[in-house]
mmCIF file of the C-alpha atoms, coordinates in Angstrom:
data_MODEL
# 
_entry.id   MODEL 
# 
loop_
_atom_site.group_PDB 
_atom_site.id 
_atom_site.type_symbol 
_atom_site.label_atom_id 
_atom_site.label_alt_id 
_atom_site.label_comp_id 
_atom_site.label_asym_id 
_atom_site.label_entity_id 
_atom_site.label_seq_id 
_atom_site.pdbx_PDB_ins_code 
_atom_site.Cartn_x 
_atom_site.Cartn_y 
_atom_site.Cartn_z 
_atom_site.occupancy 
_atom_site.B_iso_or_equiv 
_atom_site.pdbx_formal_charge 
_atom_site.auth_seq_id 
_atom_site.auth_comp_id 
_atom_site.auth_asym_id 
_atom_site.auth_atom_id 
_atom_site.pdbx_PDB_model_num 
ATOM 1   C CA . MET A 1 1   ? 136.065 71.532 90.039  1.00 0.00 ? 1   MET A CA 1 
ATOM 2   C CA . ASP A 1 2   ? 139.840 71.714 90.015  1.00 0.00 ? 2   ASP A CA 1 
ATOM 3   C CA . ILE A 1 3   ? 141.824 72.375 93.192  1.00 0.00 ? 3   ILE A CA 1 
ATOM 4   C CA . LYS A 1 4   ? 145.517 72.421 94.058  1.00 0.00 ? 4   LYS A CA 1 
ATOM 5   C CA . ILE A 1 5   ? 146.888 70.598 97.064  1.00 0.00 ? 5   ILE A CA 1 
ATOM 6   C CA . ASN A 1 6   ? 150.679 70.621 97.609  1.00 0.00 ? 6   ASN A CA 1 
ATOM 7   C CA . ASN A 1 7   ? 151.180 71.929 94.100  1.00 0.00 ? 7   ASN A CA 1 
ATOM 8   C CA . GLN A 1 8   ? 149.272 69.002 92.664  1.00 0.00 ? 8   GLN A CA 1 
ATOM 9   C CA . ARG A 1 9   ? 146.258 69.543 90.618  1.00 0.00 ? 9   ARG A CA 1 
ATOM 10  C CA . ARG A 1 10  ? 143.218 67.387 91.455  1.00 0.00 ? 10  ARG A CA 1 
ATOM 11  C CA . ASN A 1 11  ? 139.710 67.117 90.032  1.00 0.00 ? 11  ASN A CA 1 
ATOM 12  C CA . VAL A 1 12  ? 137.068 67.008 92.759  1.00 0.00 ? 12  VAL A CA 1 
ATOM 13  C CA . ALA A 1 13  ? 133.298 66.806 92.434  1.00 0.00 ? 13  ALA A CA 1 
ATOM 14  C CA . VAL A 1 14  ? 131.506 68.954 94.957  1.00 0.00 ? 14  VAL A CA 1 
ATOM 15  C CA . ILE A 1 15  ? 127.800 68.436 95.693  1.00 0.00 ? 15  ILE A CA 1 
ATOM 16  C CA . PRO A 1 16  ? 126.107 71.752 96.179  1.00 0.00 ? 16  PRO A CA 1 
ATOM 17  C CA . ALA A 1 17  ? 124.683 71.156 99.644  1.00 0.00 ? 17  ALA A CA 1 
ATOM 18  C CA . VAL A 1 18  ? 123.019 74.531 99.748  1.00 0.00 ? 18  VAL A CA 1 
ATOM 19  C CA . GLN A 1 19  ? 120.917 73.739 96.665  1.00 0.00 ? 19  GLN A CA 1 
ATOM 20  C CA . GLU A 1 20  ? 119.843 70.436 98.181  1.00 0.00 ? 20  GLU A CA 1 
ATOM 21  C CA . GLN A 1 21  ? 118.837 72.154 101.400 1.00 0.00 ? 21  GLN A CA 1 
ATOM 22  C CA . VAL A 1 22  ? 116.830 74.759 99.508  1.00 0.00 ? 22  VAL A CA 1 
ATOM 23  C CA . ALA A 1 23  ? 115.142 72.040 97.432  1.00 0.00 ? 23  ALA A CA 1 
ATOM 24  C CA . GLY A 1 24  ? 114.387 70.065 100.598 1.00 0.00 ? 24  GLY A CA 1 
ATOM 25  C CA . ILE A 1 25  ? 112.894 73.109 102.280 1.00 0.00 ? 25  ILE A CA 1 
ATOM 26  C CA . SER A 1 26  ? 110.660 73.898 99.293  1.00 0.00 ? 26  SER A CA 1 
ATOM 27  C CA . GLN A 1 27  ? 109.518 70.259 99.122  1.00 0.00 ? 27  GLN A CA 1 
ATOM 28  C CA . ARG A 1 28  ? 108.688 70.351 102.824 1.00 0.00 ? 28  ARG A CA 1 
ATOM 29  C CA . LYS A 1 29  ? 106.758 73.600 102.364 1.00 0.00 ? 29  LYS A CA 1 
ATOM 30  C CA . GLU A 1 30  ? 104.794 72.037 99.494  1.00 0.00 ? 30  GLU A CA 1 
ATOM 31  C CA . ALA A 1 31  ? 104.080 68.971 101.623 1.00 0.00 ? 31  ALA A CA 1 
ATOM 32  C CA . ILE A 1 32  ? 102.910 71.134 104.530 1.00 0.00 ? 32  ILE A CA 1 
ATOM 33  C CA . LEU A 1 33  ? 100.666 73.163 102.206 1.00 0.00 ? 33  LEU A CA 1 
ATOM 34  C CA . LEU A 1 34  ? 99.228  69.951 100.746 1.00 0.00 ? 34  LEU A CA 1 
ATOM 35  C CA . ILE A 1 35  ? 98.561  68.524 104.214 1.00 0.00 ? 35  ILE A CA 1 
ATOM 36  C CA . ASP A 1 36  ? 96.939  71.810 105.287 1.00 0.00 ? 36  ASP A CA 1 
ATOM 37  C CA . LYS A 1 37  ? 94.762  71.813 102.167 1.00 0.00 ? 37  LYS A CA 1 
ATOM 38  C CA . ASN A 1 38  ? 93.701  68.193 102.824 1.00 0.00 ? 38  ASN A CA 1 
ATOM 39  C CA . LYS A 1 39  ? 92.832  69.051 106.431 1.00 0.00 ? 39  LYS A CA 1 
ATOM 40  C CA . ARG A 1 40  ? 90.656  71.950 105.286 1.00 0.00 ? 40  ARG A CA 1 
ATOM 41  C CA . LEU A 1 41  ? 88.918  69.728 102.715 1.00 0.00 ? 41  LEU A CA 1 
ATOM 42  C CA . ASP A 1 42  ? 88.335  67.029 105.344 1.00 0.00 ? 42  ASP A CA 1 
ATOM 43  C CA . LYS A 1 43  ? 86.949  69.610 107.760 1.00 0.00 ? 43  LYS A CA 1 
ATOM 44  C CA . LYS A 1 44  ? 84.580  70.954 105.082 1.00 0.00 ? 44  LYS A CA 1 
ATOM 45  C CA . LEU A 1 45  ? 83.496  67.403 104.189 1.00 0.00 ? 45  LEU A CA 1 
ATOM 46  C CA . VAL A 1 46  ? 82.746  66.590 107.835 1.00 0.00 ? 46  VAL A CA 1 
ATOM 47  C CA . GLU A 1 47  ? 80.784  69.853 108.215 1.00 0.00 ? 47  GLU A CA 1 
ATOM 48  C CA . ASN A 1 48  ? 78.697  68.975 105.154 1.00 0.00 ? 48  ASN A CA 1 
ATOM 49  C CA . LEU A 1 49  ? 78.088  65.426 106.407 1.00 0.00 ? 49  LEU A CA 1 
ATOM 50  C CA . VAL A 1 50  ? 76.971  66.698 109.808 1.00 0.00 ? 50  VAL A CA 1 
ATOM 51  C CA . LYS A 1 51  ? 74.723  69.262 108.151 1.00 0.00 ? 51  LYS A CA 1 
ATOM 52  C CA . LYS A 1 52  ? 73.198  66.576 105.916 1.00 0.00 ? 52  LYS A CA 1 
ATOM 53  C CA . SER A 1 53  ? 72.751  64.047 108.707 1.00 0.00 ? 53  SER A CA 1 
ATOM 54  C CA . ASN A 1 54  ? 70.914  66.438 111.004 1.00 0.00 ? 54  ASN A CA 1 
ATOM 55  C CA . ARG A 1 55  ? 68.367  67.770 108.501 1.00 0.00 ? 55  ARG A CA 1 
ATOM 56  C CA . ILE A 1 56  ? 65.058  65.943 108.606 1.00 0.00 ? 56  ILE A CA 1 
ATOM 57  C CA . LEU A 1 57  ? 63.288  66.710 105.335 1.00 0.00 ? 57  LEU A CA 1 
ATOM 58  C CA . ALA A 1 58  ? 60.010  65.053 106.303 1.00 0.00 ? 58  ALA A CA 1 
ATOM 59  C CA . ALA A 1 59  ? 58.564  63.270 109.336 1.00 0.00 ? 59  ALA A CA 1 
ATOM 60  C CA . ILE A 1 60  ? 55.364  61.290 108.813 1.00 0.00 ? 60  ILE A CA 1 
ATOM 61  C CA . SER A 1 61  ? 53.360  59.319 111.389 1.00 0.00 ? 61  SER A CA 1 
ATOM 62  C CA . SER A 1 62  ? 50.797  56.573 110.926 1.00 0.00 ? 62  SER A CA 1 
ATOM 63  C CA . HIS A 1 63  ? 47.105  57.207 111.673 1.00 0.00 ? 63  HIS A CA 1 
ATOM 64  C CA . GLN A 1 64  ? 45.114  54.145 112.646 1.00 0.00 ? 64  GLN A CA 1 
ATOM 65  C CA . PHE A 1 65  ? 41.359  54.636 112.906 1.00 0.00 ? 65  PHE A CA 1 
ATOM 66  C CA . PRO A 1 66  ? 39.902  55.801 115.349 1.00 0.00 ? 66  PRO A CA 1 
ATOM 67  C CA . PHE A 1 67  ? 42.944  56.248 117.646 1.00 0.00 ? 67  PHE A CA 1 
ATOM 68  C CA . ASP A 1 68  ? 46.554  55.227 117.312 1.00 0.00 ? 68  ASP A CA 1 
ATOM 69  C CA . PHE A 1 69  ? 48.212  55.217 120.721 1.00 0.00 ? 69  PHE A CA 1 
ATOM 70  C CA . PHE A 1 70  ? 51.474  53.859 119.300 1.00 0.00 ? 70  PHE A CA 1 
ATOM 71  C CA . PRO A 1 71  ? 52.003  55.529 115.900 1.00 0.00 ? 71  PRO A CA 1 
ATOM 72  C CA . ASP A 1 72  ? 54.830  54.433 113.640 1.00 0.00 ? 72  ASP A CA 1 
ATOM 73  C CA . THR A 1 73  ? 57.014  57.251 112.325 1.00 0.00 ? 73  THR A CA 1 
ATOM 74  C CA . ILE A 1 74  ? 59.190  57.634 109.253 1.00 0.00 ? 74  ILE A CA 1 
ATOM 75  C CA . ASN A 1 75  ? 61.890  60.331 109.273 1.00 0.00 ? 75  ASN A CA 1 
ATOM 76  C CA . ILE A 1 76  ? 63.367  61.175 105.889 1.00 0.00 ? 76  ILE A CA 1 
ATOM 77  C CA . GLU A 1 77  ? 66.817  62.711 106.152 1.00 0.00 ? 77  GLU A CA 1 
ATOM 78  C CA . GLU A 1 78  ? 69.198  63.632 103.344 1.00 0.00 ? 78  GLU A CA 1 
ATOM 79  C CA . GLY A 1 79  ? 71.350  60.551 103.789 1.00 0.00 ? 79  GLY A CA 1 
ATOM 80  C CA . ARG A 1 80  ? 69.054  57.975 105.363 1.00 0.00 ? 80  ARG A CA 1 
ATOM 81  C CA . ILE A 1 81  ? 65.537  56.916 106.218 1.00 0.00 ? 81  ILE A CA 1 
ATOM 82  C CA . THR A 1 82  ? 64.685  56.139 109.847 1.00 0.00 ? 82  THR A CA 1 
ATOM 83  C CA . VAL A 1 83  ? 61.569  54.108 110.627 1.00 0.00 ? 83  VAL A CA 1 
ATOM 84  C CA . ILE A 1 84  ? 60.402  53.984 114.250 1.00 0.00 ? 84  ILE A CA 1 
ATOM 85  C CA . THR A 1 85  ? 57.898  51.228 115.013 1.00 0.00 ? 85  THR A CA 1 
ATOM 86  C CA . ARG A 1 86  ? 56.146  51.507 118.371 1.00 0.00 ? 86  ARG A CA 1 
ATOM 87  C CA . SER A 1 87  ? 54.319  48.585 119.948 1.00 0.00 ? 87  SER A CA 1 
ATOM 88  C CA . PHE A 1 88  ? 53.767  49.662 123.555 1.00 0.00 ? 88  PHE A CA 1 
ATOM 89  C CA . PHE A 1 89  ? 54.469  52.524 125.965 1.00 0.00 ? 89  PHE A CA 1 
ATOM 90  C CA . LEU A 1 90  ? 58.143  53.519 126.048 1.00 0.00 ? 90  LEU A CA 1 
ATOM 91  C CA . SER A 1 91  ? 59.130  50.755 123.634 1.00 0.00 ? 91  SER A CA 1 
ATOM 92  C CA . SER A 1 92  ? 60.109  51.097 120.010 1.00 0.00 ? 92  SER A CA 1 
ATOM 93  C CA . GLU A 1 93  ? 62.101  49.473 117.237 1.00 0.00 ? 93  GLU A CA 1 
ATOM 94  C CA . VAL A 1 94  ? 64.251  51.721 115.058 1.00 0.00 ? 94  VAL A CA 1 
ATOM 95  C CA . HIS A 1 95  ? 65.448  50.861 111.530 1.00 0.00 ? 95  HIS A CA 1 
ATOM 96  C CA . SER A 1 96  ? 67.812  53.122 109.628 1.00 0.00 ? 96  SER A CA 1 
ATOM 97  C CA . VAL A 1 97  ? 68.503  52.609 105.947 1.00 0.00 ? 97  VAL A CA 1 
ATOM 98  C CA . ASP A 1 98  ? 71.002  54.634 103.942 1.00 0.00 ? 98  ASP A CA 1 
ATOM 99  C CA . ILE A 1 99  ? 69.524  56.178 100.821 1.00 0.00 ? 99  ILE A CA 1 
ATOM 100 C CA . LYS A 1 100 ? 72.134  54.460 98.673  1.00 0.00 ? 100 LYS A CA 1 
ATOM 101 C CA . ASP A 1 101 ? 71.042  51.067 100.066 1.00 0.00 ? 101 ASP A CA 1 
ATOM 102 C CA . ILE A 1 102 ? 67.374  51.450 99.089  1.00 0.00 ? 102 ILE A CA 1 
ATOM 103 C CA . SER A 1 103 ? 66.580  49.396 96.015  1.00 0.00 ? 103 SER A CA 1 
ATOM 104 C CA . ASN A 1 104 ? 62.879  50.258 95.678  1.00 0.00 ? 104 ASN A CA 1 
ATOM 105 C CA . VAL A 1 105 ? 59.946  52.089 97.270  1.00 0.00 ? 105 VAL A CA 1 
ATOM 106 C CA . PHE A 1 106 ? 56.342  50.916 96.857  1.00 0.00 ? 106 PHE A CA 1 
ATOM 107 C CA . ILE A 1 107 ? 52.978  52.320 97.874  1.00 0.00 ? 107 ILE A CA 1 
ATOM 108 C CA . ASN A 1 108 ? 50.072  49.960 98.545  1.00 0.00 ? 108 ASN A CA 1 
ATOM 109 C CA . MET A 1 109 ? 46.806  51.902 98.382  1.00 0.00 ? 109 MET A CA 1 
ATOM 110 C CA . ALA A 1 110 ? 43.605  51.014 100.232 1.00 0.00 ? 110 ALA A CA 1 
ATOM 111 C CA . PRO A 1 111 ? 40.310  52.942 100.383 1.00 0.00 ? 111 PRO A CA 1 
ATOM 112 C CA . PHE A 1 112 ? 41.301  55.024 103.413 1.00 0.00 ? 112 PHE A CA 1 
ATOM 113 C CA . PHE A 1 113 ? 45.018  54.558 104.016 1.00 0.00 ? 113 PHE A CA 1 
ATOM 114 C CA . ALA A 1 114 ? 48.247  53.672 102.242 1.00 0.00 ? 114 ALA A CA 1 
ATOM 115 C CA . GLN A 1 115 ? 51.189  51.484 103.112 1.00 0.00 ? 115 GLN A CA 1 
ATOM 116 C CA . LEU A 1 116 ? 54.756  52.497 102.261 1.00 0.00 ? 116 LEU A CA 1 
ATOM 117 C CA . VAL A 1 117 ? 57.147  49.620 101.554 1.00 0.00 ? 117 VAL A CA 1 
ATOM 118 C CA . ILE A 1 118 ? 60.883  50.348 101.494 1.00 0.00 ? 118 ILE A CA 1 
ATOM 119 C CA . VAL A 1 119 ? 63.018  47.569 100.014 1.00 0.00 ? 119 VAL A CA 1 
ATOM 120 C CA . SER A 1 120 ? 66.628  47.566 101.208 1.00 0.00 ? 120 SER A CA 1 
ATOM 121 C CA . LYS A 1 121 ? 69.665  45.843 99.736  1.00 0.00 ? 121 LYS A CA 1 
ATOM 122 C CA . THR A 1 122 ? 71.276  45.290 103.141 1.00 0.00 ? 122 THR A CA 1 
ATOM 123 C CA . PHE A 1 123 ? 68.595  44.098 105.579 1.00 0.00 ? 123 PHE A CA 1 
ATOM 124 C CA . SER A 1 124 ? 68.219  40.401 106.274 1.00 0.00 ? 124 SER A CA 1 
ATOM 125 C CA . ARG A 1 125 ? 64.484  41.108 106.267 1.00 0.00 ? 125 ARG A CA 1 
ATOM 126 C CA . ASN A 1 126 ? 64.504  42.809 102.920 1.00 0.00 ? 126 ASN A CA 1 
ATOM 127 C CA . GLU A 1 127 ? 61.681  45.301 103.397 1.00 0.00 ? 127 GLU A CA 1 
ATOM 128 C CA . ILE A 1 128 ? 60.228  47.733 105.899 1.00 0.00 ? 128 ILE A CA 1 
ATOM 129 C CA . ARG A 1 129 ? 56.471  48.357 105.911 1.00 0.00 ? 129 ARG A CA 1 
ATOM 130 C CA . ILE A 1 130 ? 54.817  51.442 107.353 1.00 0.00 ? 130 ILE A CA 1 
ATOM 131 C CA . LYS A 1 131 ? 51.048  50.975 107.509 1.00 0.00 ? 131 LYS A CA 1 
ATOM 132 C CA . TYR A 1 132 ? 48.139  53.383 107.992 1.00 0.00 ? 132 TYR A CA 1 
ATOM 133 C CA . LEU A 1 133 ? 49.659  56.438 106.330 1.00 0.00 ? 133 LEU A CA 1 
ATOM 134 C CA . ARG A 1 134 ? 47.508  59.070 104.710 1.00 0.00 ? 134 ARG A CA 1 
ATOM 135 C CA . LYS A 1 135 ? 47.590  58.635 100.936 1.00 0.00 ? 135 LYS A CA 1 
ATOM 136 C CA . LYS A 1 136 ? 49.023  62.098 100.230 1.00 0.00 ? 136 LYS A CA 1 
ATOM 137 C CA . GLU A 1 137 ? 51.710  61.645 102.887 1.00 0.00 ? 137 GLU A CA 1 
ATOM 138 C CA . ALA A 1 138 ? 52.723  58.252 101.461 1.00 0.00 ? 138 ALA A CA 1 
ATOM 139 C CA . ILE A 1 139 ? 52.982  59.704 97.943  1.00 0.00 ? 139 ILE A CA 1 
ATOM 140 C CA . PHE A 1 140 ? 54.980  62.664 99.276  1.00 0.00 ? 140 PHE A CA 1 
ATOM 141 C CA . ALA A 1 141 ? 57.370  60.347 101.169 1.00 0.00 ? 141 ALA A CA 1 
ATOM 142 C CA . ARG A 1 142 ? 57.875  58.137 98.115  1.00 0.00 ? 142 ARG A CA 1 
ATOM 143 C CA . ARG A 1 143 ? 58.641  61.144 95.906  1.00 0.00 ? 143 ARG A CA 1 
ATOM 144 C CA . ILE A 1 144 ? 61.169  62.530 98.368  1.00 0.00 ? 144 ILE A CA 1 
ATOM 145 C CA . ILE A 1 145 ? 62.880  59.135 98.786  1.00 0.00 ? 145 ILE A CA 1 
ATOM 146 C CA . GLU A 1 146 ? 63.013  58.528 95.021  1.00 0.00 ? 146 GLU A CA 1 
ATOM 147 C CA . GLY A 1 147 ? 64.466  62.004 94.479  1.00 0.00 ? 147 GLY A CA 1 
ATOM 148 C CA . LEU A 1 148 ? 67.118  61.391 97.139  1.00 0.00 ? 148 LEU A CA 1 
ATOM 149 C CA . ARG A 1 149 ? 67.967  58.058 95.492  1.00 0.00 ? 149 ARG A CA 1 
ATOM 150 C CA . ILE A 1 150 ? 68.507  59.845 92.171  1.00 0.00 ? 150 ILE A CA 1 
ATOM 151 C CA . PHE A 1 151 ? 70.693  62.493 93.857  1.00 0.00 ? 151 PHE A CA 1 
ATOM 152 C CA . ALA A 1 152 ? 72.726  59.798 95.639  1.00 0.00 ? 152 ALA A CA 1 
ATOM 153 C CA . GLY A 1 153 ? 73.158  57.853 92.398  1.00 0.00 ? 153 GLY A CA 1 
ATOM 154 C CA . LYS A 1 154 ? 74.471  60.953 90.624  1.00 0.00 ? 154 LYS A CA 1 
ATOM 155 C CA . GLN A 1 155 ? 76.558  61.907 93.710  1.00 0.00 ? 155 GLN A CA 1 
ATOM 156 C CA . ILE A 1 156 ? 75.008  65.376 93.935  1.00 0.00 ? 156 ILE A CA 1 
ATOM 157 C CA . ASP A 1 157 ? 75.893  67.354 97.065  1.00 0.00 ? 157 ASP A CA 1 
ATOM 158 C CA . THR A 1 158 ? 72.660  68.621 98.606  1.00 0.00 ? 158 THR A CA 1 
ATOM 159 C CA . SER A 1 159 ? 74.145  70.450 101.590 1.00 0.00 ? 159 SER A CA 1 
ATOM 160 C CA . SER A 1 160 ? 74.133  73.827 99.812  1.00 0.00 ? 160 SER A CA 1 
ATOM 161 C CA . TYR A 1 161 ? 70.320  73.824 99.407  1.00 0.00 ? 161 TYR A CA 1 
ATOM 162 C CA . THR A 1 162 ? 67.962  75.044 102.088 1.00 0.00 ? 162 THR A CA 1 
ATOM 163 C CA . LYS A 1 163 ? 65.485  72.476 103.372 1.00 0.00 ? 163 LYS A CA 1 
ATOM 164 C CA . GLU A 1 164 ? 62.582  74.051 101.468 1.00 0.00 ? 164 GLU A CA 1 
ATOM 165 C CA . GLU A 1 165 ? 64.540  74.315 98.201  1.00 0.00 ? 165 GLU A CA 1 
ATOM 166 C CA . LEU A 1 166 ? 65.698  70.723 98.484  1.00 0.00 ? 166 LEU A CA 1 
ATOM 167 C CA . VAL A 1 167 ? 62.204  69.345 99.155  1.00 0.00 ? 167 VAL A CA 1 
ATOM 168 C CA . ALA A 1 168 ? 60.827  71.324 96.199  1.00 0.00 ? 168 ALA A CA 1 
ATOM 169 C CA . LYS A 1 169 ? 63.586  70.046 93.879  1.00 0.00 ? 169 LYS A CA 1 
ATOM 170 C CA . LEU A 1 170 ? 63.125  66.456 95.060  1.00 0.00 ? 170 LEU A CA 1 
ATOM 171 C CA . GLU A 1 171 ? 59.371  66.587 94.511  1.00 0.00 ? 171 GLU A CA 1 
ATOM 172 C CA . GLU A 1 172 ? 59.838  68.154 91.095  1.00 0.00 ? 172 GLU A CA 1 
ATOM 173 C CA . LEU A 1 173 ? 62.466  65.574 90.143  1.00 0.00 ? 173 LEU A CA 1 
ATOM 174 C CA . SER A 1 174 ? 60.415  62.529 91.064  1.00 0.00 ? 174 SER A CA 1 
ATOM 175 C CA . THR A 1 175 ? 56.968  63.694 89.941  1.00 0.00 ? 175 THR A CA 1 
ATOM 176 C CA . THR A 1 176 ? 55.373  61.220 87.563  1.00 0.00 ? 176 THR A CA 1 
ATOM 177 C CA . ASP A 1 177 ? 51.930  60.840 86.057  1.00 0.00 ? 177 ASP A CA 1 
ATOM 178 C CA . ILE A 1 178 ? 51.632  57.295 87.418  1.00 0.00 ? 178 ILE A CA 1 
ATOM 179 C CA . VAL A 1 179 ? 51.559  58.327 91.077  1.00 0.00 ? 179 VAL A CA 1 
ATOM 180 C CA . THR A 1 180 ? 48.615  60.648 91.719  1.00 0.00 ? 180 THR A CA 1 
# 
């Protein structure tokens, strides 16, 4: 830009401050919108995690003949398995294993009962055993756990399913001819 000062002509470069301010404002607006979008996504993610962590898909207790005063319990949730081992009144031992940390699930069959063995990648004692389960309950638990392992491996979000739909899909997914 050319200007005259005291009848002398000078060439001066002028930075358009207004354009910079407008660009700065639009960048700030974009940043605020991005932060707001991330907050909404985080909130939705937390809601889904809470929904998944509070849904027990199956709860199975042991049945020792003739009476079991201290039954062991296995709770199968969408994200983890919780095994509660009771040994005396008001005493228990609780193990929780994330679905993604389960490497294998076995069923040991006997004439009257079955034993479910969950092998974990993270425990120092590598496996958890739940004895004296009914055979059908042990097979059901194994199918649900195997289905959840497949879903976790494929990173499928299960929070949009109802409990009944999810259990049906998991059973259908892990049904094999080997386990009867």
